[in-house]
RODO-2510 file (C-alpha; in nm, 4 decimals, decimal comma):
residues 88
     n   res          X          Y          Z
     1     m     0,6433    -1,6037     1,1070
     2     d     0,4850    -1,3687     1,3555
     3     s     0,7191    -1,0743     1,3472
     4     e     0,6639    -0,7706     1,5585
     5     p     0,6620    -0,4330     1,3847
     6     t     0,9831    -0,2419     1,4322
     7     q     0,8169     0,0995     1,4387
     8     a     0,4755     0,2500     1,5015
     9     f     0,2250     0,2920     1,2211
    10     q     0,2599     0,6283     1,0507
    11     g    -0,0731     0,7558     0,9211
    12     v    -0,1117     0,9884     0,6268
    13     s    -0,2369     1,3392     0,6746
    14     s    -0,4306     1,3617     0,3488
    15     p    -0,5325     1,1525     0,0476
    16     q    -0,3143     1,3744    -0,1698
    17     e    -0,0077     1,2200    -0,0051
    18     v    -0,1156     0,8714    -0,1054
    19     f    -0,2214     0,9517    -0,4617
    20     a     0,0361     1,2213    -0,5425
    21     p     0,2693     0,9874    -0,7363
    22     f    -0,0238     0,8551    -0,9410
    23     f    -0,1635     1,1993    -1,0290
    24     a     0,1798     1,3469    -1,0958
    25     s     0,2099     1,1311    -1,4064
    26     f    -0,1121     1,2711    -1,5617
    27     d    -0,1937     1,6192    -1,6819
    28     l    -0,5301     1,7089    -1,5285
    29     t    -0,6417     1,9185    -1,8260
    30     t    -0,5826     1,6223    -2,0578
    31     v    -0,7813     1,3873    -1,8335
    32     i    -1,0727     1,6315    -1,8141
    33     s    -1,0638     1,6831    -2,1911
    34     v    -1,0735     1,3087    -2,2564
    35     v    -1,3625     1,2584    -2,0121
    36     a    -1,5564     1,5460    -2,1727
    37     l    -1,4926     1,4015    -2,5184
    38     l    -1,6144     1,0574    -2,4096
    39     l    -1,9285     1,2082    -2,2586
    40     f    -1,9949     1,4009    -2,5792
    41     v    -1,9516     1,0864    -2,7916
    42     v    -2,1927     0,8904    -2,5708
    43     w    -2,4434     1,1781    -2,5831
    44     a    -2,4132     1,2054    -2,9637
    45     l    -2,4655     0,8306    -3,0103
    46     y    -2,7636     0,8321    -2,7736
    47     t    -2,9148     1,1285    -2,9555
    48     a    -2,8653     0,9699    -3,2984
    49     v    -3,0177     0,6367    -3,1921
    50     a    -3,3090     0,8046    -3,0130
    51     a    -3,3777     1,0323    -3,3111
    52     y    -3,3683     0,7396    -3,5531
    53     h    -3,6084     0,5327    -3,3460
    54     l    -3,8373     0,8264    -3,2831
    55     l    -3,8574     0,9072    -3,6537
    56     r    -3,8719     0,5462    -3,7733
    57     y    -4,1031     0,3867    -3,5195
    58     g    -4,2913     0,6835    -3,3761
    59     h    -4,6638     0,6843    -3,4417
    60     r    -4,6750     1,0618    -3,4477
    61     s    -4,3847     1,1799    -3,6566
    62     a    -4,5098     1,5398    -3,6233
    63     v    -4,4033     1,5258    -3,2580
    64     a    -4,0639     1,3741    -3,3368
    65     i    -3,8940     1,6821    -3,4818
    66     p    -3,9895     1,9174    -3,1933
    67     a    -3,8944     1,6466    -2,9417
    68     i    -3,5520     1,5995    -3,1007
    69     m    -3,4966     1,9766    -3,1205
    70     t    -3,5982     2,0153    -2,7556
    71     h    -3,3596     1,7372    -2,6524
    72     v    -3,0674     1,8946    -2,8406
    73     l    -3,1381     2,2493    -2,7161
    74     v    -3,1847     2,1472    -2,3520
    75     s    -2,8686     1,9358    -2,3685
    76     f    -2,6798     2,2278    -2,5221
    77     f    -2,7923     2,4715    -2,2525
    78     l    -2,7163     2,2223    -1,9738
    79     s    -2,3650     2,1649    -2,1073
    80     l    -2,3173     2,5406    -2,1528
    81     f    -2,4254     2,5958    -1,7925
    82     a    -2,1927     2,3182    -1,6749
    83     v    -1,8845     2,4706    -1,8372
    84     s    -1,9709     2,8315    -1,7561
    85     g    -1,8867     2,7999    -1,3856
    86     l    -2,2092     2,9621    -1,2679
    87     h    -2,3586     2,8518    -0,9381
    88     l    -2,7227     2,8547    -0,8393
***
């Protein structure tokens, strides 16, 4: 069963050649939108669970509200910076 190759190996010049048929079937804007939505859902669930536990089981509930507000505001500004296209 040892058969010799009939022609030389032809390499690919770029990864786009290999994955072009796969990516041609997807709209990139839809994929990015779905990924962003999934990230937002995970962030919202994390925030809700963290806020609940901080308010319910925190020994200093006076710190809980500013901590939750800080978390939401910092997350908002980080996501705003991420979608704005600015570079540092």
